[in-house]
N, C-alpha and C positions, 0 to 999 in steps of 0.2 A: 377302465378301473379307476376306483376313488382316489382323492387326494392323499387320504389316509395311508391307503395300501402303498402310494406312490411313495410318500415320507419313509415308510417302513424300509420297504425294499432298498431305499436309497441309503438308510440307515445302516442294513443289513451288509451292503456292500463296502460302506466305512470302515465296520467293524471287521470283515473279512482283511481288508485292506491291512488294518491294524495288527491282527493276530497271525496271517501269513509269514511265515520266517522266511520260507521260500522265495526267491524271486518268481512273479508270475510273466510267462512271455508275453512280448508286446503282441504276439498273434492271436492270444486269447480273448477273442473280441466278445465272447458270451459274457467274459468276466468282465471288462472293461465297460461294456456297453451300460451295465447297472447304473453308469455313475450319471448317464447323459440320455440315454435313449428314451424313458416314456415315464420322467419325474415330471411331475406338476409341482415344482419346488419353488418356493420365491428365494431372490436372494437373501432374505431374512433366513429364510429356514436353512438354507445352506451353511449359513454361519452358525446355527444352534445344533445342526445334524453333525457336524465336522468340527469338533473341540480342538482347542489351540492343543490340549495335552496330546492328544491323538497325530495332529500333522507333527509333532516334534518327534514323539514315538517313531514313527515311519520312518522320519528323516534321520535319525538317529540307527535304528535296529534294522530298517530295510530300506536302505537308499535306494536299492535300484528300482523297487516299486514306485517310491516316489517320482524317480526320476521317469519311469515310464507312464504314470499316470499323467505328468506334465507333457509328454513329449505327444501322448494321444490326443490330449485336450486342444493343445495347438494344432496338431493333425485336422482334428474336425471343423476347426475354426477356419484353417486354410482349406479344406475341403468345402466349405460353406461359401467363403468366400468365392472360390473357383466356380461352384454352380448357380451362385447367386440366390440361393435359400428362395426356393420357388415353393416349395412345400410346408406345411406347418409342420411338420415333422423337422424338418431341416431346421427351422427357425427355433424350433424348441432345443435342439439340440446346441446350436450355436448360444442361445440364451445359458444353459445348464452350463457349458464349457466356460463360457466366460464369467460366471458366478463363482464357479470351483476355482478356476484361475484366481480371481480376484481376491478368494479365500486363503490361497494358498502361497501365494507368491511374497506375501512380507517374510513369513516362516522362512524363505529361501533366501530372503535378503539378510535376515538378522544373524545367518552363521557363514563366516567368511570362507569357509570349504566348499559352500555352495554358490556364492556370489557369482563364480564365473560359469555356473551349470550351464544358463541360458545363451551363453556368448560361445558354447562351444557347439559342434555340429554332431548331428545324431549320425554314426555310421551306418551306412546301408539305408537311411530314412530319406530317401529324397521324394520329391514330390510325383506322384503319378507314378512308381513302380521303379523309379531311377534309370529311366533309358536318357535322361537329360545331365550329363554331369553338372554343368556350370551349377544348375542349381542344388545340385546336391551337396555345394558346400556352403550353402546358407547357414549360419547359425541359429539356433532356435528363437531367439530374442527378434532377429530380423524378419523369420517367418512369420512370427505372432504380430509385430506391429505392422508388417503390411497386409495381413488379414484383418487385423480390426480397421485398418484405414478404408481397405475395400468394401468392409461389412457396413461402414457408416454411409455409403452412399450405394445402396443395395434397393432397388426399386421394389416398393411392395413390402419392403420389410424395416428399414430407415429413412427411404423418401417414396414421394408420390410416383408411380409410374407413369410416363409420358405417354405410353402406347395405350390407345384406345380397343386394340384386336385382343383377338384370343389369348388363351393363356400359352398355348404351344410356343407362338413364334416371342419365346422368351428373349429379354433384349440380351445380346451379349455382353457380358459386364467386361469383358476386356475392351471392347470398342467403346464403352459408353464414356461420353464427355461430363464427366462430376461435375464441372463448371456449370452446367445446364441445371445442376441439381441442387445447386446451394441453398441451404436450408431456410433463408429469411433475407427479404429483400434489405438494401442498405448500401455498405461500401462495394461499389463496383458490381450491383447486382440488383435489377430493379423488380424483378416478379415475388410476389409474395406468396409462397404456397399454401394451401388449405393447412389450417392448423390438425394436426391428427395426434390424437392421443396414444394411440398405439405405437407410434413412429417415435415420437419423443420418448416414452419408456424404454424403448429399445436402443435408441442414440445413448440415453443415459446412462444406461446396463454398459454398454462399451466404451463409453467415455469414464465411468468407474474402472474398470477394467485397465483403460489408458493411463489414467491417473497411479492406479496401483503399480505399473510397470515404472513410470517415472520414480515412483517415491523409494527407490533404491536409495538416493541421495540421503533419505533420513536414516540409514545405517553406517554413513560413514561420520566419523568426527569431523567438527569444522575444522577446514583446513585453513592456516594462514596464508598460502597463495591459494586464491580462488580458484585458481584457473583449473580446478578440476572439473573437468567437462562432465555432464552425466551422459555417459555412452547411448542410453534408450533417448533420450531427447534428441542429440545430436544426430544419430539414424534417421528418427521420425520425421525431423525438420529439415532433412537433405533432399537432394535432387532425386535418390531412390524411391521416394514417396511420391507417386505422380498425383497423390489427390492432398498434396502440402497448399495448394493454392485456394481450392475450394473449401478446404477443411479450415483454413485460418478465416477465410470471410465468413464461413457458416458460423463459427464459435464467436467472432467480432459480432455479427450483425445480431445474432441471437440476444447477447447480453445488453446490444447498444437499443434494440428495438423493444425490448421488454418493458411493457406498462402494468406495473402490480396493481394499479388503482381498480381495474376492471372495467374499460370503456369509461372512464370518468363517473359511473353511476355509484355514489356509497352506496358502502355495505353491500356490495354485489358479492365480494369475496365469502361472504356469508352462505350464499344461494347455492354456489359451486363450487367445487374445490379446486384449484388453479393447480394443473398439471405442469404447467410451463415452468415453474418456480424451481424445481429441484434441477429441470434442465439446465435452467439459466446458470444456476450456483454452479454445475459441474462445469458448465462451459466456461465459466470465469476462471474456475481453478486450473483447467487443462491449459488456458489461456496464458494466465501467468508463470506457470511453471515451463511451457514452452518457450516462454520469454525471458528464461533465467539465465540473462548472456552479459558478462562482466564489460562492458563499454570503456572502462578503464585501460583495459588490456588491449583491446583491438582497436582497429582502425573505426574511427568513430563511423557509422554509418549515415553521415549529413548527406543532403541533397545540395548540389551545386546551384539549384535554382533553375536550370535549363531543361527539366523533364517537361515532356507534353504529352499527347495521347491517352491512352486508356487511365484506368486506376491504377493499375501498374505495370509499367512497361516491360517488354519483353527485354530490353538493353541490358548488356551485362552489366550487372549492377556492383558499385564498389561494395565494401563492409563485409559485414561476416557470412559466413558459410550456413547460418542456421537461417532457414527461409522465411522463419515465422518473422524474425528479427527483420530481415530484409525488406519482406512486404510490409512492415509496418511503418518502417523508416520511409517507405517510398509511397505512402500515401500523400496526396497533395491537392486532390480537387476541394474547393470551398464547401460545396455541398457534403461532401463525404467528412470533412470536420466538424461542420455543422451538426450533422447526423449524429457523428460521435460524442462531442461536446454535450448535445442537448441530453442524449440517453443517458449518460454519466451522471449528469446533474439531476433528473428526475430522478435515477434511481439513488443517487445519495442524499436528496431531499426528501425519499419516501418517509423517515422515521420521524422528522421534523412535522409533518403533516399530522402525525397521529393525535397531537395534542390540542388540536382543534376540534374533530369530531373522535372523541373515543373510538377505535375500533373500525373507523367507516371505511378505512382503507388495510390493504392487506399489508403487513409490516416485515418488510424483508430483513434479510438478517447476514447479508454478505456484503458490506459497506468497505471490511477491511479490502476483501479481494478486488473490489472495484476502485479503491485507492489505490492498490499495488499496479493494478491496470494504469491508471490515470500518470501515476510516477512512469512508468515505462513508456506511454506512449509520449510524454513530455521529454524523458530523457535521450529517447531513440530517435524523434521526430521533431528535430526545431522548428520545421514549420508549422506543425501543429500547436507548440508552446507561442509561436509567435502569433497564431490564428486565435489560440485563448485569450490574450490578453489585448487582441485589438479592440475588443469591444466590452461593455460592462459586462458580457455573458461569463468572465472569471468568477463575478461575485455568486453567481450561483453554485459556484464550487467552494469559495471560500466559506460563504456561511454554513453549509454544514459541516465544514472542517472542524470550524470554531465552536459549532456546535457540539459536535464527538470529543472535542478537545477537552471543553467547560465539562460535558457530561461524563467522561471515564477519569478526571483528574484524582478524584479521591479514592480509584479502585488499582490497586496493585496488579489484577490480573490482565488490566488492559494499558499496561505500560507499552505496550509496542505498538498500539494504535494510537497513541500519543506521540510516539515517536517517527511515525509515516506522516502524521497529519504536519507537525512541525517542519519534518523534510521537504514534504510539497510546498510550503509555505515559502521555506528558504529559497527554494528552487525559483519560485515565481517571483521572489523578492529581489533576484539578481537582474530582473528586467526592469527598465525604467518607467514601462506603461503600466507596472504593475503598482507603485507607488501613486501613479496619476489616477489608475481606476478607484482607489480607494476615497477619493473625494467624493462618490457619490453618496446623495443623501441615505442614509439607513431607515426606511420606514417601515419594513415588513418586520412585523414585531414575531420573531421566532422565541418561543418560550424557555427561556434560559433563565438560571437564578443570577442576574447580576444587577447592580443598578440601573434604574432607568434613566436614560439620557436622550436628548436631542441632539443628535449631530449625523456624522458620516461613518462609512462601513471601517476608515482608520480608528476612529474612536471606540467601535465595536470590537476591533484587532486588540486595541491596547487593553480595553477594560476585560477583555476575557484573559489575556495574558498575565494582567497584573492578579487575576482571580487563580491562575494557575501556580502561577509563583507563590503566592500568599496562603493558599489554602489548598495546593495539592500535597501529595505523600511526597514521604523522603526521595524515594527513588526518582524523582524528577528533576533531581537540582541538576545533573548531566546538562538537560535541555536549557539551563537558565542562558548560557551563552548562547545558544541557537535564538531563543525567544529574543533577546535582545538585538542579536545581528539582523534579523528581520526588522524589527523598528528602526536600527539604524539605517538599513539599506531602503527603507519607503521614506525616512523623515525628511529629506530634501523636498519632498513635491507634496508634504501635506499643509493644504491651503489655510484650514482653521481648525483647529482642537478643539473640543467642547471643553466647558469647565470641569466634568466629571473627568474625564481622559487625561487633562492637564495635572489634577490632582493624584491621579494615580501614577504617573510618571514620576512625580516628586515624592509621593510616599516610597517608592520603590528605591529612590537615592536615598532617603532619609535612613531605609533598613538598608541598603548595601555598604552606606559611610559610615556605621557605627563603628568604632574602633575597635569592639572586640571581632566583628565580622571581617573587616578588613585584614587583621592581623592571625584570624585563626586557620587561613589555609592561604597557601602561595598564589592561588589564583584569581581569589576573591575581588583583589582590586580591579579585574579587567572588568566586571562589571557596572564598575562605577565610571570607566573609560568609556563604556559603550555608550550609557547614559547621558554625559556629558556631550558626547559626539553627537545624540540627537538633538539637546538643547542646541547646541551650538549650530547644528544644520538649520534646525528650523528659523533660528535669530537671523543667519546669515541669506538664507535662502527665502524664506517666508515669513517676514517679522509683519509685515502687513496682513492683517485677517487672523494673526496667533495672539492677540490681547489677552485671551484667557489664559495662555499659556506664560506669558510675559508677568501677568499679576501672579500667577502661582509662584512663578520664580522669587518675586519680589517679596511675597508673602512668608517663602520658606528660605529668604536670604542667607539667615544665620547656618542652613545647612553647608553651604557653598563657602561660606566663611570658617567653619571647621575643618573643611576638607584642607582650606590655605593653610591651616594653621594646625595640621597632624602632629600629634609629637611623634619625634623620631627617636626621643634616647631610650636605651634599653630598657630601663625602669620603668618609665610611661607604659610602654608597650606591654610590659609583664603584667602591671598593673589593670591593664584595658581588659587581658585575659581572663584575668581573675574574674572578672566581674561576667565571664561569658554568660549569656541568656539566650533563649529564644529569639528571634527577629519580633520586634513589635507586631502586636496584630494591627490589623487594618485600623488608623485612626477615624474617630468619627468625624465627620466633616459637616460643619453646618451649612446649609445652603446646599447643598449638593446631593440631596435626594438617598444618602448612602444607603440606607436601610429599604428603602421601596425597591423590590424584585419585580422582572417582567412578568406579568399576568401568566397563570397556567403553569408558571416555572416549578420544576421539583430539584431539591439541592442534590450534587453528585455524591451518590452514595458507595461505601467500600464494597468491594467484593461479597457476596454470601461465604458464610463458611462453607469448606469442603469443592470450593470451585478448584477446577485445574487449571494451571498455567503452565504454559513450556518456557524455557529459559530463554535467553536473547544472548549474543555476543555482545561484546562493548562496542559502543560505535565511537568513533574516532573524535579527536578534540576538532574545536570549531578550526583551528588553524589547518588541520589535514582537510577538513570538511570544505574550505574555504579557499579562494584565491583571490586577493586584494586587487582590486582594480580601479584607476583614476578616470575619472569622468572628464574628458577634454572640452574646449570652449565651443566645439561643434558637436558634443555630445557623444562622441565615441569613446569607447575603453579603451585605457592602456593597463597592460597588466604590471604591477608593483612586484618587483622581488622583496620578499620580505627578509628584514635583516636578521642573522641568527642570533639567538638570547646569548648574554655575555654571562650571565650570571653563573658563578663555578658552586661547588657543592659547599664551599668553606664558608661562603657569605654568610654573615649573621642575617637575622631578619631586618636590622637596624638598616644595614649598608642597603639590603633589598629596598626596603621601604624609600629610602632616600634617593634610590635610583628612578622609581618610580613616580614618588611625590613630585619631584621637580619636573616631569613629563606630564602631570594632569592639565589637561587643554583648560584652565579657567579663565586666559584672559579676557575671551569675547564677553561670558557671563559677568566678570567683576566690572567689566567696562561699563556693560550694560544698568549694573546696579549703582555704579558710581554717578550716572548721567541721571537715572530715573527716581530714584529712591527720593533723593531731596525736592524733585519736584512734586512726586505723590505726598510726601509729607507736608511739601508747604498746600497744597491744594487742601490736604484735609483740615490742616489750620485755620488758613484762611476762610474754608467755607464750612467749619466744622462739620465735615464730612464723616460719615459711619458707612455710608452707602455703598457698596460693592459697584452696584452699576454705572455710579457717577465716576468714579475712577476708570472703570472700564471704557468708560466713554472717551475719557480725557487719553488713555493708552491708545485707543483704536484710531487717535488722530496723530498720535506723537510720530517722532521719524528720528530714526538714529543713523540717516544718511551723512557719512563723513566722519561718524564719532566712533565707528567700530573698527576692530582692524581690519586688515584687507581680507575678504573671505577665502578661506582655505579651501583647497580643491575638494569635490566630492568625492569620497571613497566608497566603492561598493564591493562587499565580498559576496562574491559567486560562489556557488556551489560548484564544485569539480567533482566529478566522479572518482571514485578510487576503489581499491580492492576491497580495504575494509568495510565501505559501504555493501560492496557488492555481497560480500559474507553477510552482513545483517540483515540484507534482504531476502537471502536465501533462508536463514533460520528463521526470518520473522513469517515468511510465507509458508514454509512447511509446517510451522507451528499452528498457524491459522489452519490449515487444511487437515491437520493431524485432528485439532479439537472440534472442526466443523462437521468431519463425516462420523458420525456415532450413530446412523442409522442406514446401513449397518456398519458395525464399529471396525472401519478395516485394519486401522493399525493398532487399536486398544490393546495392551496387554503385551505387545511384541518388542523388542529389545532395540528401541530407536538410540540412536547416537549423535544426533547432529545437535540435540537439544535434551534437558532434562524436562521431566514431567513432575511439578509442585502443585501439592495444596495449598489453597489459601486459606 
């Protein structure tokens, strides 16, 4: 039978279903089989032939028919999993049923009256005719999830069969050890199976169905207590799923082993299509959804450092019930960490390669999923975080993140990407090693529209952050605190800033300390405090080697004097607010090559009109996101209790200003200016100097030993997990998945509640 006939028959069945007002009996196989028995329909066909309006009509007008359709489709998947899908016909039925369920499930989730349907048991619908009473009690959702898990390790359907013998000695699907069938070499598995296009496609369809099952989360509004556990994920990642470990390993290894370049041959992807990429994307999406676990509310799954043995021990683990989170938190072998880090860094750097040889490599689009995965790894596995920071490999993650931040700063639709990039850098910056690694010279020239400079990765970070703050769009303002907190956290370790970066920091101080900016919002003075803390840390701990910064401070000394003499009387404040205008544009700086950008760079562009974006919940303020710790003499951290804010609602702006103005940490800088300015002026007069390099040479040999106040203790603001960020990650992740699944458009036009869909 031709494919056209096939589609016609399938369409007829759909029409019959929507027009029948009487319930069709579950036993009427002749009717139900039309939906899956002989159709040669792709998932795209199913979406086209089963319109949304008709699914909703059946749901409203003949609910029992919709219920039977779902139940029968699940039953077919269960039968396929039981038999091992040996015939081509059985495989076709399994794929057709999974496409149909992928199409229908979102319409079940969007209706609150239907949401419990899959968690109910279907009376008399036990497996295998009902002689086994325990099995009868399984809710439909559990039967479906277990069937999908079995089908993902089904020899000759989704994995390579190991038996070389004849077909009739079929591998018994129940005695099969799926750990021998992991899809890809990597963590805990050394054997790399032959790539098989058909297996990849079949896995992909089943993973799409799995992701659709998990997507019930999209139809619940964001809850303030993010303890709302997704029952689908909870069951799938529990000990009930005997394939949990091999599937977790398969997904992780499939993502981390993927090389989109095409065996290193440029333009190779133009010669043959890469069927691996859709599977890798799907694997990444399923992985991050299964890892959606609020680490703030549970015992954190940290490892005490005593584990030995295989990649993941059998010892009873501490921590969460969710086995995927559990396995992730217990990975500990160096070679596994290396494999994961190299894989993620390779994929994150992929879009940066584009610009050297245009179109020479396949451009991947799933960097947001990769960033969420990297975040989960660092958050749930502290050993991985320390491994990342142990060598300069962390810079292979940093540079792509800075590239994405710079590239997305003007695009309203990518505000979520901006947040996650900054969150990752905030998490890393809480560790001393991150600041130390930033001193490595930056020589790879990634094409970004930023000023050319010669310096370190710290310079790159500061220059990009300056660009985001001065030329990003309005909605990024909540991130300014985070950006400057990162700079504060790394500042005690920065050995020598370039002149370009030093000027950028002073330009920010200048913009943030204008009176109208300081007085226009209650929180704005925090930004000035952060910047002063950066300067103090560098002067106190890294004075030698930072003559560029010292020189920039001397040149801009008027800014510090103005801060020390801020007017605090109400008329002056009122007058400053009257003068309110936009922050000054970046000032042109003679001698710092402000105009020249990196070669091959393109400026950040706003979103195309009509671009869809999903809304995000608000992120917690920096005081909720971080916990202050003090670095002791021996380098250990001691947590500091933050003092409660005293200000009452009745305080006038003037009294508030007096309270924070008196706390401005200006002593160190004022002392530096008091000592160095007369010396620099004297040199200029004596030698008739106008040349920067001479003054810099003098400052390089200068010393302030014994002249500065006693060094203050280093304060680090470490990221701390909280339910606010857990909720943010959930909405961000599902928003990304919603927008990225357009072919077929699984959730498009359904009534999602977790976020709003807006057009830019």
